[in-house]
C-alpha positions as a printed Julia matrix, in Angstrom:
135×3 Matrix{Float64}:
  -4.94   10.68    4.02
  -6.72    9.07    1.0
  -7.88   13.02   -0.15
  -3.94   13.58   -0.25
  -2.44   10.54   -2.29
  -2.56   11.95   -5.59
   0.4     9.13   -6.38
  -2.03    6.2    -5.47
  -5.12    7.89   -7.07
  -3.34    8.47  -10.15
  -2.07    5.01  -10.44
  -5.57    4.13  -10.7
  -6.02    2.65   -7.31
  -9.03    2.27   -5.18
  -8.81    2.23   -1.12
 -10.98   -0.63   -0.2
 -10.75   -1.23    3.41
  -8.55    0.79    6.07
  -8.52    0.07    9.56
  -5.84   -0.12   12.69
  -3.17   -2.59   11.0
  -5.01   -3.4     8.09
  -5.67   -2.18    4.36
  -6.7    -3.13    1.13
  -6.21   -1.54   -2.32
  -7.11   -2.58   -5.64
  -5.45   -1.53   -9.06
  -5.87   -2.44  -12.41
  -2.63   -2.82  -14.81
  -3.04   -0.47  -17.35
  -1.04   -0.33  -20.83
   1.56    2.16  -19.56
   2.23    0.2   -16.11
   3.74   -2.78  -18.43
   7.28   -3.03  -18.93
   9.43   -4.78  -22.19
   7.85   -8.48  -21.26
   4.62   -7.19  -21.47
   3.61   -7.85  -17.59
   3.32   -5.12  -14.77
   6.48   -3.28  -14.07
   7.73   -4.34  -10.57
   7.77   -0.66   -9.54
   4.02   -0.61  -10.02
   3.45   -3.73   -7.71
   5.84   -1.98   -5.23
   3.8     1.05   -5.21
   0.45   -0.78   -5.05
   2.24   -3.05   -1.74
   3.87    0.23   -0.6
   0.16    2.28   -0.45
  -1.66   -0.62    1.4
   1.38   -0.84    4.1
   1.08    3.13    4.31
  -2.55    3.11    4.81
  -2.15    0.4     7.57
   0.45    1.86    9.34
  -1.15    5.24    9.59
  -4.61    4.23   10.32
  -3.93    4.45   14.19
  -3.97    8.47   13.6
  -0.19    8.93   14.22
   1.93    9.83   11.48
   3.75    6.61   10.37
   6.57    6.27    7.29
   8.51    3.39    5.59
  11.77    3.16    7.23
  12.56    0.03    5.36
  10.71   -1.99    2.65
  11.35   -5.05    0.63
   9.42   -7.04   -2.11
   9.59  -10.6    -3.66
   8.3   -10.86   -7.11
   6.52  -14.38   -7.47
   4.43  -14.63  -10.82
   3.82  -11.22  -13.33
   0.58   -9.18  -13.14
  -0.71   -8.92  -16.59
  -2.24   -6.21  -18.63
  -5.71   -5.6   -17.78
  -5.75   -7.61  -14.62
  -7.0    -6.11  -11.48
  -4.43   -6.63   -8.7
  -5.29   -6.25   -4.63
  -2.54   -5.69   -2.11
  -3.91   -6.8     1.38
  -1.94   -5.18    4.24
  -1.66   -6.81    7.93
   0.13   -5.61   11.1
   2.59   -7.99   12.14
   4.0    -6.15   15.34
   3.56   -2.49   16.34
   6.1    -1.59   19.49
   6.95    1.73   20.51
   7.58    3.98   17.25
   8.33    0.91   15.18
   5.6    -1.47   13.21
   6.32   -4.63   10.59
   3.95   -5.32    8.27
   3.02   -8.06    5.63
   1.29   -7.09    2.55
   0.44   -9.9     0.19
  -0.46   -8.65   -3.71
  -2.8   -11.28   -5.36
  -4.43  -11.52   -8.76
  -8.01  -11.78   -9.58
  -7.81  -15.14   -9.12
  -6.28  -15.27   -5.83
  -2.9   -16.54   -6.83
   0.33  -14.25   -5.26
   1.83  -11.76   -7.34
   3.99  -10.56   -4.6
   4.98  -10.31   -1.08
   6.01   -7.18    0.6
   7.04   -6.55    3.83
   7.04   -2.83    5.16
   9.04   -1.71    8.39
   7.36    1.52    9.81
   8.66    4.32   11.95
   6.25    6.86   13.66
   7.35   10.77   13.4
   5.6    13.67   15.14
   1.62   14.73   13.75
  -1.41   12.9    12.86
  -3.42   12.15    9.94
  -6.92   12.19   10.31
  -8.7    15.72    9.87
  -9.85   17.22   12.85
 -13.37   18.59   13.32
 -13.71   22.11   11.11
  -9.82   21.85   10.58
  -7.17   19.56    8.92
  -4.58   17.12   10.32
  -1.5    18.38   11.9
   1.99   17.52   10.47
């Protein structure tokens, strides 16, 4: 899934860890990610959290998509800072899942809290030996 995720890679994110129900991604706030206040635009914070959510809920090798997401911004992410998003599964039942993602700065201060609701759809995400993932 990471190999095909051009959006996350294009934003300079790194996939630090992924496993069933959890994921950690990091991103340095670039100049072109800042808003008129000089802090990281909320859309980039949301994108970082959303990407961590995606890797956490797809790590079971069953294709999952976002059904609903919400974010609360608590402090600004600043130009040059490396932000880290840690996603954890809260519940997974049937085709639905709920995941919480905490975005922190390099000092461990919480920048944003994100909650994502996932829904599984047909297909897998992990490449099969000698082939590609189905969809």
